[in-house]
PyMOL Python script that loads the backbone (N, CA, C, O; Angstrom):
from pymol import cmd

cmd.read_pdbstr("""\
ATOM      1  N   MET A   1      25.590   3.251 -26.975  1.00  0.00           N
ATOM      2  CA  MET A   1      24.527   3.036 -26.349  1.00  0.00           C
ATOM      3  C   MET A   1      25.222   1.608 -25.238  1.00  0.00           C
ATOM      4  O   MET A   1      26.109   0.816 -25.556  1.00  0.00           O
ATOM      5  N   CYS A   2      24.529   1.665 -24.045  1.00  0.00           N
ATOM      6  CA  CYS A   2      25.030   0.483 -23.000  1.00  0.00           C
ATOM      7  C   CYS A   2      24.775  -0.867 -23.127  1.00  0.00           C
ATOM      8  O   CYS A   2      23.618  -1.247 -23.309  1.00  0.00           O
ATOM      9  N   GLU A   3      25.505  -1.484 -23.070  1.00  0.00           N
ATOM     10  CA  GLU A   3      25.149  -3.152 -23.474  1.00  0.00           C
ATOM     11  C   GLU A   3      24.416  -3.655 -22.396  1.00  0.00           C
ATOM     12  O   GLU A   3      24.941  -3.572 -21.286  1.00  0.00           O
ATOM     13  N   SER A   4      23.305  -4.161 -22.500  1.00  0.00           N
ATOM     14  CA  SER A   4      22.480  -4.708 -21.788  1.00  0.00           C
ATOM     15  C   SER A   4      23.346  -5.975 -20.441  1.00  0.00           C
ATOM     16  O   SER A   4      23.855  -7.045 -20.775  1.00  0.00           O
ATOM     17  N   ASN A   5      23.299  -5.554 -19.282  1.00  0.00           N
ATOM     18  CA  ASN A   5      23.609  -6.991 -18.635  1.00  0.00           C
ATOM     19  C   ASN A   5      22.287  -7.585 -17.801  1.00  0.00           C
ATOM     20  O   ASN A   5      22.301  -7.862 -16.602  1.00  0.00           O
ATOM     21  N   LYS A   6      21.388  -7.692 -18.505  1.00  0.00           N
ATOM     22  CA  LYS A   6      20.173  -8.558 -18.314  1.00  0.00           C
ATOM     23  C   LYS A   6      20.436  -9.907 -18.093  1.00  0.00           C
ATOM     24  O   LYS A   6      21.345 -10.459 -18.712  1.00  0.00           O
ATOM     25  N   ILE A   7      19.714 -10.535 -17.241  1.00  0.00           N
ATOM     26  CA  ILE A   7      20.128 -11.692 -17.217  1.00  0.00           C
ATOM     27  C   ILE A   7      18.659 -12.907 -16.752  1.00  0.00           C
ATOM     28  O   ILE A   7      18.072 -12.902 -15.670  1.00  0.00           O
ATOM     29  N   ASP A   8      18.445 -13.605 -17.639  1.00  0.00           N
ATOM     30  CA  ASP A   8      17.612 -14.502 -17.850  1.00  0.00           C
ATOM     31  C   ASP A   8      17.366 -15.043 -16.817  1.00  0.00           C
ATOM     32  O   ASP A   8      18.337 -15.649 -16.363  1.00  0.00           O
ATOM     33  N   ILE A   9      15.957 -15.124 -15.887  1.00  0.00           N
ATOM     34  CA  ILE A   9      15.844 -15.846 -15.032  1.00  0.00           C
ATOM     35  C   ILE A   9      14.710 -16.770 -14.764  1.00  0.00           C
ATOM     36  O   ILE A   9      13.632 -16.189 -14.642  1.00  0.00           O
ATOM     37  N   THR A  10      14.683 -18.049 -14.644  1.00  0.00           N
ATOM     38  CA  THR A  10      13.745 -18.746 -14.611  1.00  0.00           C
ATOM     39  C   THR A  10      13.231 -19.409 -13.866  1.00  0.00           C
ATOM     40  O   THR A  10      14.191 -19.966 -13.333  1.00  0.00           O
ATOM     41  N   ARG A  11      11.897 -19.983 -13.158  1.00  0.00           N
ATOM     42  CA  ARG A  11      11.436 -20.746 -11.917  1.00  0.00           C
ATOM     43  C   ARG A  11      12.637 -21.595 -11.655  1.00  0.00           C
ATOM     44  O   ARG A  11      12.983 -21.556 -10.474  1.00  0.00           O
ATOM     45  N   ARG A  12      13.401 -22.385 -12.464  1.00  0.00           N
ATOM     46  CA  ARG A  12      13.817 -23.182 -12.246  1.00  0.00           C
ATOM     47  C   ARG A  12      15.538 -22.682 -11.166  1.00  0.00           C
ATOM     48  O   ARG A  12      16.135 -23.303 -10.286  1.00  0.00           O
ATOM     49  N   ALA A  13      15.748 -21.593 -11.686  1.00  0.00           N
ATOM     50  CA  ALA A  13      16.816 -21.035 -11.044  1.00  0.00           C
ATOM     51  C   ALA A  13      16.703 -21.284  -9.401  1.00  0.00           C
ATOM     52  O   ALA A  13      17.722 -21.428  -8.725  1.00  0.00           O
ATOM     53  N   PHE A  14      15.331 -21.321  -8.809  1.00  0.00           N
ATOM     54  CA  PHE A  14      15.227 -21.332  -7.518  1.00  0.00           C
ATOM     55  C   PHE A  14      14.646 -22.846  -7.189  1.00  0.00           C
ATOM     56  O   PHE A  14      13.817 -23.442  -7.877  1.00  0.00           O
ATOM     57  N   GLY A  15      15.405 -23.434  -5.718  1.00  0.00           N
ATOM     58  CA  GLY A  15      14.400 -24.242  -5.190  1.00  0.00           C
ATOM     59  C   GLY A  15      13.464 -24.811  -5.217  1.00  0.00           C
ATOM     60  O   GLY A  15      12.631 -24.038  -4.745  1.00  0.00           O
ATOM     61  N   GLY A  16      12.865 -25.950  -5.534  1.00  0.00           N
ATOM     62  CA  GLY A  16      11.759 -26.368  -5.264  1.00  0.00           C
ATOM     63  C   GLY A  16      10.980 -25.571  -3.970  1.00  0.00           C
ATOM     64  O   GLY A  16       9.814 -25.178  -3.934  1.00  0.00           O
ATOM     65  N   ASP A  17      11.590 -25.515  -3.366  1.00  0.00           N
ATOM     66  CA  ASP A  17      11.199 -25.274  -2.119  1.00  0.00           C
ATOM     67  C   ASP A  17      11.312 -23.939  -1.443  1.00  0.00           C
ATOM     68  O   ASP A  17      11.366 -23.533  -0.282  1.00  0.00           O
ATOM     69  N   PHE A  18      11.330 -23.310  -2.925  1.00  0.00           N
ATOM     70  CA  PHE A  18      11.383 -21.397  -2.327  1.00  0.00           C
ATOM     71  C   PHE A  18      10.022 -21.245  -3.322  1.00  0.00           C
ATOM     72  O   PHE A  18       9.614 -21.650  -4.410  1.00  0.00           O
ATOM     73  N   SER A  19       9.595 -20.365  -2.179  1.00  0.00           N
ATOM     74  CA  SER A  19       8.098 -19.459  -2.024  1.00  0.00           C
ATOM     75  C   SER A  19       8.248 -18.016  -2.433  1.00  0.00           C
ATOM     76  O   SER A  19       8.750 -17.125  -1.747  1.00  0.00           O
ATOM     77  N   PHE A  20       7.804 -17.922  -3.498  1.00  0.00           N
ATOM     78  CA  PHE A  20       7.415 -16.270  -4.011  1.00  0.00           C
ATOM     79  C   PHE A  20       6.401 -15.363  -3.344  1.00  0.00           C
ATOM     80  O   PHE A  20       5.240 -15.649  -3.637  1.00  0.00           O
ATOM     81  N   GLY A  21       6.523 -14.547  -2.687  1.00  0.00           N
ATOM     82  CA  GLY A  21       5.708 -13.442  -2.069  1.00  0.00           C
ATOM     83  C   GLY A  21       5.165 -12.503  -2.580  1.00  0.00           C
ATOM     84  O   GLY A  21       5.160 -12.418  -3.808  1.00  0.00           O
ATOM     85  N   ALA A  22       4.353 -11.213  -1.519  1.00  0.00           N
ATOM     86  CA  ALA A  22       3.981 -10.039  -2.126  1.00  0.00           C
ATOM     87  C   ALA A  22       3.458  -9.479  -0.562  1.00  0.00           C
ATOM     88  O   ALA A  22       2.809 -10.111   0.272  1.00  0.00           O
ATOM     89  N   ALA A  23       3.953  -8.142  -0.483  1.00  0.00           N
ATOM     90  CA  ALA A  23       3.290  -7.554   1.044  1.00  0.00           C
ATOM     91  C   ALA A  23       3.028  -6.530   0.736  1.00  0.00           C
ATOM     92  O   ALA A  23       3.721  -6.037  -0.154  1.00  0.00           O
ATOM     93  N   THR A  24       1.915  -5.723   1.316  1.00  0.00           N
ATOM     94  CA  THR A  24       1.486  -4.692   1.424  1.00  0.00           C
ATOM     95  C   THR A  24       1.510  -4.275   3.171  1.00  0.00           C
ATOM     96  O   THR A  24       1.970  -4.956   4.087  1.00  0.00           O
ATOM     97  N   SER A  25       0.919  -3.069   3.234  1.00  0.00           N
ATOM     98  CA  SER A  25       0.941  -2.363   4.872  1.00  0.00           C
ATOM     99  C   SER A  25      -0.593  -2.059   4.752  1.00  0.00           C
ATOM    100  O   SER A  25      -1.267  -1.910   3.734  1.00  0.00           O
ATOM    101  N   ALA A  26      -0.924  -2.014   5.948  1.00  0.00           N
ATOM    102  CA  ALA A  26      -2.270  -1.118   5.695  1.00  0.00           C
ATOM    103  C   ALA A  26      -2.252   0.643   5.381  1.00  0.00           C
ATOM    104  O   ALA A  26      -3.093   1.304   4.772  1.00  0.00           O
ATOM    105  N   TYR A  27      -1.134   1.042   5.957  1.00  0.00           N
ATOM    106  CA  TYR A  27      -0.489   2.611   5.465  1.00  0.00           C
ATOM    107  C   TYR A  27      -0.587   2.637   4.109  1.00  0.00           C
ATOM    108  O   TYR A  27      -0.708   3.716   3.530  1.00  0.00           O
ATOM    109  N   GLN A  28      -0.543   1.317   3.353  1.00  0.00           N
ATOM    110  CA  GLN A  28      -0.475   1.732   2.089  1.00  0.00           C
ATOM    111  C   GLN A  28      -1.962   1.796   1.212  1.00  0.00           C
ATOM    112  O   GLN A  28      -2.240   2.362   0.155  1.00  0.00           O
ATOM    113  N   ILE A  29      -2.677   1.061   2.026  1.00  0.00           N
ATOM    114  CA  ILE A  29      -4.306   0.396   1.653  1.00  0.00           C
ATOM    115  C   ILE A  29      -5.281   1.149   2.183  1.00  0.00           C
ATOM    116  O   ILE A  29      -6.089   1.729   1.458  1.00  0.00           O
ATOM    117  N   GLU A  30      -5.312   1.216   3.337  1.00  0.00           N
ATOM    118  CA  GLU A  30      -6.425   2.245   4.252  1.00  0.00           C
ATOM    119  C   GLU A  30      -6.975   3.047   4.340  1.00  0.00           C
ATOM    120  O   GLU A  30      -8.155   3.102   4.685  1.00  0.00           O
ATOM    121  N   GLY A  31      -5.878   4.378   3.892  1.00  0.00           N
ATOM    122  CA  GLY A  31      -6.388   5.632   4.147  1.00  0.00           C
ATOM    123  C   GLY A  31      -7.033   5.934   5.162  1.00  0.00           C
ATOM    124  O   GLY A  31      -7.361   5.180   6.079  1.00  0.00           O
ATOM    125  N   ALA A  32      -7.284   7.253   5.026  1.00  0.00           N
ATOM    126  CA  ALA A  32      -9.023   7.558   6.445  1.00  0.00           C
ATOM    127  C   ALA A  32      -8.341   7.894   7.783  1.00  0.00           C
ATOM    128  O   ALA A  32      -8.920   7.877   8.869  1.00  0.00           O
ATOM    129  N   TRP A  33      -6.805   8.259   7.550  1.00  0.00           N
ATOM    130  CA  TRP A  33      -5.858   8.540   8.864  1.00  0.00           C
ATOM    131  C   TRP A  33      -6.449   8.906   9.867  1.00  0.00           C
ATOM    132  O   TRP A  33      -5.969   8.510  10.929  1.00  0.00           O
ATOM    133  N   ASN A  34      -7.771   9.838   9.930  1.00  0.00           N
ATOM    134  CA  ASN A  34      -8.322  10.417  10.980  1.00  0.00           C
ATOM    135  C   ASN A  34      -9.722  10.155  11.282  1.00  0.00           C
ATOM    136  O   ASN A  34     -10.405  10.951  11.926  1.00  0.00           O
ATOM    137  N   ALA A  35     -10.280   8.746  10.699  1.00  0.00           N
ATOM    138  CA  ALA A  35     -11.389   8.793  10.778  1.00  0.00           C
ATOM    139  C   ALA A  35     -11.639   7.549  11.632  1.00  0.00           C
ATOM    140  O   ALA A  35     -10.822   6.671  11.357  1.00  0.00           O
ATOM    141  N   GLY A  36     -12.524   7.192  12.594  1.00  0.00           N
ATOM    142  CA  GLY A  36     -13.290   5.841  12.858  1.00  0.00           C
ATOM    143  C   GLY A  36     -12.174   5.955  14.264  1.00  0.00           C
ATOM    144  O   GLY A  36     -11.451   5.013  14.587  1.00  0.00           O
ATOM    145  N   GLY A  37     -12.198   7.105  14.898  1.00  0.00           N
ATOM    146  CA  GLY A  37     -11.404   7.407  16.349  1.00  0.00           C
ATOM    147  C   GLY A  37      -9.969   6.960  16.036  1.00  0.00           C
ATOM    148  O   GLY A  37      -9.353   6.837  17.095  1.00  0.00           O
ATOM    149  N   LYS A  38      -9.215   6.672  14.963  1.00  0.00           N
ATOM    150  CA  LYS A  38      -8.049   6.218  15.401  1.00  0.00           C
ATOM    151  C   LYS A  38      -7.309   7.380  15.398  1.00  0.00           C
ATOM    152  O   LYS A  38      -7.939   8.357  14.992  1.00  0.00           O
ATOM    153  N   GLY A  39      -5.882   7.626  15.806  1.00  0.00           N
ATOM    154  CA  GLY A  39      -5.407   7.635  16.364  1.00  0.00           C
ATOM    155  C   GLY A  39      -4.209   8.222  15.068  1.00  0.00           C
ATOM    156  O   GLY A  39      -4.412   7.769  13.941  1.00  0.00           O
ATOM    157  N   MET A  40      -2.783   9.379  15.279  1.00  0.00           N
ATOM    158  CA  MET A  40      -2.205   9.047  14.068  1.00  0.00           C
ATOM    159  C   MET A  40      -0.654   7.906  14.397  1.00  0.00           C
ATOM    160  O   MET A  40       0.118   7.831  15.354  1.00  0.00           O
ATOM    161  N   SER A  41      -0.751   7.114  12.988  1.00  0.00           N
ATOM    162  CA  SER A  41       0.080   6.336  13.368  1.00  0.00           C
ATOM    163  C   SER A  41       1.484   7.048  13.589  1.00  0.00           C
ATOM    164  O   SER A  41       1.597   8.200  14.007  1.00  0.00           O
ATOM    165  N   ASN A  42       2.777   6.016  13.177  1.00  0.00           N
ATOM    166  CA  ASN A  42       4.254   6.943  13.316  1.00  0.00           C
ATOM    167  C   ASN A  42       4.120   7.357  11.579  1.00  0.00           C
ATOM    168  O   ASN A  42       4.257   8.522  11.208  1.00  0.00           O
ATOM    169  N   TRP A  43       3.903   6.487  10.842  1.00  0.00           N
ATOM    170  CA  TRP A  43       3.943   6.895   9.585  1.00  0.00           C
ATOM    171  C   TRP A  43       3.219   8.316   9.140  1.00  0.00           C
ATOM    172  O   TRP A  43       3.756   9.085   8.344  1.00  0.00           O
ATOM    173  N   ASP A  44       1.766   8.601   9.832  1.00  0.00           N
ATOM    174  CA  ASP A  44       1.006   9.493   9.537  1.00  0.00           C
ATOM    175  C   ASP A  44       1.616  10.808  10.156  1.00  0.00           C
ATOM    176  O   ASP A  44       1.584  11.898   9.586  1.00  0.00           O
ATOM    177  N   TYR A  45       2.337  10.503  11.750  1.00  0.00           N
ATOM    178  CA  TYR A  45       3.161  11.806  12.355  1.00  0.00           C
ATOM    179  C   TYR A  45       4.110  12.014  11.358  1.00  0.00           C
ATOM    180  O   TYR A  45       3.932  13.125  10.859  1.00  0.00           O
ATOM    181  N   PHE A  46       5.434  11.166  10.646  1.00  0.00           N
ATOM    182  CA  PHE A  46       6.216  11.450  10.143  1.00  0.00           C
ATOM    183  C   PHE A  46       6.052  12.087   8.430  1.00  0.00           C
ATOM    184  O   PHE A  46       6.899  12.819   7.919  1.00  0.00           O
ATOM    185  N   THR A  47       4.965  11.687   7.831  1.00  0.00           N
ATOM    186  CA  THR A  47       4.868  11.919   6.706  1.00  0.00           C
ATOM    187  C   THR A  47       4.118  13.922   6.845  1.00  0.00           C
ATOM    188  O   THR A  47       4.496  14.896   6.193  1.00  0.00           O
ATOM    189  N   GLN A  48       3.168  13.866   7.779  1.00  0.00           N
ATOM    190  CA  GLN A  48       2.575  14.999   7.933  1.00  0.00           C
ATOM    191  C   GLN A  48       3.134  16.060   8.620  1.00  0.00           C
ATOM    192  O   GLN A  48       2.809  17.217   8.357  1.00  0.00           O
ATOM    193  N   MET A  49       4.081  15.736   9.621  1.00  0.00           N
ATOM    194  CA  MET A  49       4.825  16.903  10.610  1.00  0.00           C
ATOM    195  C   MET A  49       6.329  17.105  10.278  1.00  0.00           C
ATOM    196  O   MET A  49       7.050  17.863  10.927  1.00  0.00           O
ATOM    197  N   LYS A  50       6.646  16.546   9.472  1.00  0.00           N
ATOM    198  CA  LYS A  50       8.137  16.274   9.276  1.00  0.00           C
ATOM    199  C   LYS A  50       8.722  16.562   7.781  1.00  0.00           C
ATOM    200  O   LYS A  50       9.423  15.902   7.013  1.00  0.00           O
ATOM    201  N   PRO A  51       8.052  17.981   7.715  1.00  0.00           N
ATOM    202  CA  PRO A  51       8.357  17.912   5.814  1.00  0.00           C
ATOM    203  C   PRO A  51       9.683  17.875   5.608  1.00  0.00           C
ATOM    204  O   PRO A  51      10.667  18.228   6.258  1.00  0.00           O
ATOM    205  N   GLY A  52       9.382  17.042   3.884  1.00  0.00           N
ATOM    206  CA  GLY A  52      11.431  16.393   3.418  1.00  0.00           C
ATOM    207  C   GLY A  52      11.125  15.155   4.140  1.00  0.00           C
ATOM    208  O   GLY A  52      11.900  14.273   3.771  1.00  0.00           O
ATOM    209  N   GLY A  53      10.639  14.917   4.659  1.00  0.00           N
ATOM    210  CA  GLY A  53      11.023  12.832   5.201  1.00  0.00           C
ATOM    211  C   GLY A  53      10.709  12.123   3.895  1.00  0.00           C
ATOM    212  O   GLY A  53      11.549  11.295   3.544  1.00  0.00           O
ATOM    213  N   VAL A  54       9.592  12.309   3.069  1.00  0.00           N
ATOM    214  CA  VAL A  54       9.386  11.526   2.197  1.00  0.00           C
ATOM    215  C   VAL A  54      10.055  12.412   0.602  1.00  0.00           C
ATOM    216  O   VAL A  54       9.439  13.458   0.400  1.00  0.00           O
ATOM    217  N   ALA A  55      10.911  12.181  -0.213  1.00  0.00           N
ATOM    218  CA  ALA A  55      11.083  12.810  -1.091  1.00  0.00           C
ATOM    219  C   ALA A  55       9.995  13.480  -1.912  1.00  0.00           C
ATOM    220  O   ALA A  55       9.975  14.707  -2.006  1.00  0.00           O
ATOM    221  N   ASP A  56       9.267  12.865  -2.392  1.00  0.00           N
ATOM    222  CA  ASP A  56       8.003  13.385  -3.154  1.00  0.00           C
ATOM    223  C   ASP A  56       6.688  14.096  -2.069  1.00  0.00           C
ATOM    224  O   ASP A  56       5.674  14.522  -2.622  1.00  0.00           O
ATOM    225  N   ALA A  57       6.801  14.166  -0.693  1.00  0.00           N
ATOM    226  CA  ALA A  57       5.877  14.467  -0.199  1.00  0.00           C
ATOM    227  C   ALA A  57       5.039  13.748   0.039  1.00  0.00           C
ATOM    228  O   ALA A  57       4.268  14.368   0.772  1.00  0.00           O
ATOM    229  N   SER A  58       4.562  12.464  -0.176  1.00  0.00           N
ATOM    230  CA  SER A  58       3.548  11.850  -0.603  1.00  0.00           C
ATOM    231  C   SER A  58       3.077  11.575   0.678  1.00  0.00           C
ATOM    232  O   SER A  58       3.727  12.219   1.503  1.00  0.00           O
ATOM    233  N   ASN A  59       1.971  10.687   1.323  1.00  0.00           N
ATOM    234  CA  ASN A  59       1.501  10.438   2.306  1.00  0.00           C
ATOM    235  C   ASN A  59       0.641   9.582   2.316  1.00  0.00           C
ATOM    236  O   ASN A  59       0.386   9.272   1.152  1.00  0.00           O
ATOM    237  N   GLY A  60       0.041   9.019   3.037  1.00  0.00           N
ATOM    238  CA  GLY A  60      -1.119   8.066   3.006  1.00  0.00           C
ATOM    239  C   GLY A  60      -2.739   7.989   3.527  1.00  0.00           C
ATOM    240  O   GLY A  60      -3.605   7.114   3.563  1.00  0.00           O
ATOM    241  N   CYS A  61      -2.619   9.613   3.959  1.00  0.00           N
ATOM    242  CA  CYS A  61      -4.031  10.249   4.282  1.00  0.00           C
ATOM    243  C   CYS A  61      -5.382   9.847   3.416  1.00  0.00           C
ATOM    244  O   CYS A  61      -6.504   9.873   3.924  1.00  0.00           O
ATOM    245  N   VAL A  62      -5.138   9.486   2.090  1.00  0.00           N
ATOM    246  CA  VAL A  62      -5.693   9.200   1.431  1.00  0.00           C
ATOM    247  C   VAL A  62      -5.214   7.823   0.857  1.00  0.00           C
ATOM    248  O   VAL A  62      -6.013   6.898   1.003  1.00  0.00           O
ATOM    249  N   ALA A  63      -4.160   7.578   0.296  1.00  0.00           N
ATOM    250  CA  ALA A  63      -3.958   5.985  -0.097  1.00  0.00           C
ATOM    251  C   ALA A  63      -4.719   5.448  -0.721  1.00  0.00           C
ATOM    252  O   ALA A  63      -5.433   6.327  -1.206  1.00  0.00           O
ATOM    253  N   VAL A  64      -5.288   3.786  -1.278  1.00  0.00           N
ATOM    254  CA  VAL A  64      -5.784   3.286  -1.877  1.00  0.00           C
ATOM    255  C   VAL A  64      -7.336   3.491  -1.414  1.00  0.00           C
ATOM    256  O   VAL A  64      -8.173   2.898  -2.095  1.00  0.00           O
ATOM    257  N   ASP A  65      -7.812   4.308  -0.275  1.00  0.00           N
ATOM    258  CA  ASP A  65      -8.953   4.520   0.391  1.00  0.00           C
ATOM    259  C   ASP A  65      -9.784   3.490   0.490  1.00  0.00           C
ATOM    260  O   ASP A  65     -10.977   3.607   0.209  1.00  0.00           O
ATOM    261  N   HIS A  66      -9.183   2.240   0.945  1.00  0.00           N
ATOM    262  CA  HIS A  66      -9.859   1.248   1.316  1.00  0.00           C
ATOM    263  C   HIS A  66     -11.211   1.436   2.442  1.00  0.00           C
ATOM    264  O   HIS A  66     -12.375   1.048   2.350  1.00  0.00           O
ATOM    265  N   TYR A  67     -10.618   2.072   3.334  1.00  0.00           N
ATOM    266  CA  TYR A  67     -11.847   2.370   4.563  1.00  0.00           C
ATOM    267  C   TYR A  67     -12.713   2.891   3.985  1.00  0.00           C
ATOM    268  O   TYR A  67     -13.798   2.487   4.401  1.00  0.00           O
ATOM    269  N   ASN A  68     -12.816   3.771   3.035  1.00  0.00           N
ATOM    270  CA  ASN A  68     -14.114   4.137   2.566  1.00  0.00           C
ATOM    271  C   ASN A  68     -14.451   3.391   1.312  1.00  0.00           C
ATOM    272  O   ASN A  68     -15.644   3.207   1.071  1.00  0.00           O
ATOM    273  N   MET A  69     -13.915   3.124   0.824  1.00  0.00           N
ATOM    274  CA  MET A  69     -14.315   2.311  -0.329  1.00  0.00           C
ATOM    275  C   MET A  69     -15.097   0.890  -0.014  1.00  0.00           C
ATOM    276  O   MET A  69     -16.039   0.349  -0.592  1.00  0.00           O
ATOM    277  N   PHE A  70     -14.243   0.472   1.254  1.00  0.00           N
ATOM    278  CA  PHE A  70     -15.291  -0.490   1.530  1.00  0.00           C
ATOM    279  C   PHE A  70     -16.560  -0.815   1.934  1.00  0.00           C
ATOM    280  O   PHE A  70     -17.174  -1.881   1.893  1.00  0.00           O
ATOM    281  N   LYS A  71     -16.916   0.508   2.417  1.00  0.00           N
ATOM    282  CA  LYS A  71     -18.492   0.778   2.863  1.00  0.00           C
ATOM    283  C   LYS A  71     -18.918   1.230   1.695  1.00  0.00           C
ATOM    284  O   LYS A  71     -20.131   1.307   1.889  1.00  0.00           O
ATOM    285  N   VAL A  72     -18.743   1.544   0.719  1.00  0.00           N
ATOM    286  CA  VAL A  72     -19.545   1.858  -0.336  1.00  0.00           C
ATOM    287  C   VAL A  72     -19.535   0.682  -1.110  1.00  0.00           C
ATOM    288  O   VAL A  72     -20.372   0.815  -2.003  1.00  0.00           O
ATOM    289  N   TYR A  73     -18.988  -0.376  -1.173  1.00  0.00           N
ATOM    290  CA  TYR A  73     -19.154  -1.757  -1.783  1.00  0.00           C
ATOM    291  C   TYR A  73     -19.940  -2.494  -1.169  1.00  0.00           C
ATOM    292  O   TYR A  73     -20.510  -3.373  -1.816  1.00  0.00           O
ATOM    293  N   MET A  74     -20.217  -2.349   0.330  1.00  0.00           N
ATOM    294  CA  MET A  74     -20.583  -3.280   1.004  1.00  0.00           C
ATOM    295  C   MET A  74     -22.157  -2.039   0.986  1.00  0.00           C
ATOM    296  O   MET A  74     -22.831  -2.812   1.667  1.00  0.00           O
ATOM    297  N   LEU A  75     -22.700  -1.371   0.853  1.00  0.00           N
ATOM    298  CA  LEU A  75     -23.880  -0.578   0.489  1.00  0.00           C
ATOM    299  C   LEU A  75     -24.666  -1.070  -0.313  1.00  0.00           C
ATOM    300  O   LEU A  75     -25.866  -1.339  -0.283  1.00  0.00           O
ATOM    301  N   GLN A  76     -23.313  -1.227  -1.544  1.00  0.00           N
ATOM    302  CA  GLN A  76     -23.977  -1.796  -3.030  1.00  0.00           C
ATOM    303  C   GLN A  76     -24.333  -2.656  -2.644  1.00  0.00           C
ATOM    304  O   GLN A  76     -25.554  -2.775  -2.542  1.00  0.00           O
ATOM    305  N   GLN A  77     -23.410  -3.784  -2.196  1.00  0.00           N
ATOM    306  CA  GLN A  77     -23.729  -4.987  -2.173  1.00  0.00           C
ATOM    307  C   GLN A  77     -25.586  -5.315  -1.566  1.00  0.00           C
ATOM    308  O   GLN A  77     -26.452  -6.101  -1.950  1.00  0.00           O
ATOM    309  N   PHE A  78     -25.544  -4.358  -0.580  1.00  0.00           N
ATOM    310  CA  PHE A  78     -26.786  -4.671   0.298  1.00  0.00           C
ATOM    311  C   PHE A  78     -27.737  -4.141  -0.402  1.00  0.00           C
ATOM    312  O   PHE A  78     -28.813  -4.731  -0.308  1.00  0.00           O
ATOM    313  N   SER A  79     -27.703  -3.039  -1.214  1.00  0.00           N
ATOM    314  CA  SER A  79     -28.567  -2.843  -2.180  1.00  0.00           C
ATOM    315  C   SER A  79     -29.211  -3.485  -3.052  1.00  0.00           C
ATOM    316  O   SER A  79     -30.436  -3.443  -3.161  1.00  0.00           O
ATOM    317  N   ALA A  80     -28.304  -4.269  -3.893  1.00  0.00           N
ATOM    318  CA  ALA A  80     -28.798  -5.357  -4.548  1.00  0.00           C
ATOM    319  C   ALA A  80     -29.328  -6.346  -3.914  1.00  0.00           C
ATOM    320  O   ALA A  80     -29.660  -7.221  -4.714  1.00  0.00           O
ATOM    321  N   LEU A  81     -29.605  -6.660  -2.627  1.00  0.00           N
ATOM    322  CA  LEU A  81     -30.753  -7.763  -2.720  1.00  0.00           C
ATOM    323  C   LEU A  81     -32.067  -7.755  -2.832  1.00  0.00           C
ATOM    324  O   LEU A  81     -32.689  -8.816  -2.880  1.00  0.00           O
TER     325      LEU A  81
END
""", "prot")
cmd.dss("prot")
cmd.show_as("cartoon", "prot")
cmd.util.cbc("prot")
cmd.orient("prot")
């Protein structure tokens, strides 16, 4: 068995002015690549027109589907009034 090289890092290892953050992109969240009059983005083109461009052949055509799910959420909110 290999010996672990794990290093325990605590918040104090970073300066007091260091900020942690996270990011995402519309491509990962939005979905609905061809809805609402949208054209193809660079990534839409790359993942759909260039086979093998992404190792697992995934794309963002549906993604998290925020585009459609937001509409469903809003309809649920308005019908609850």
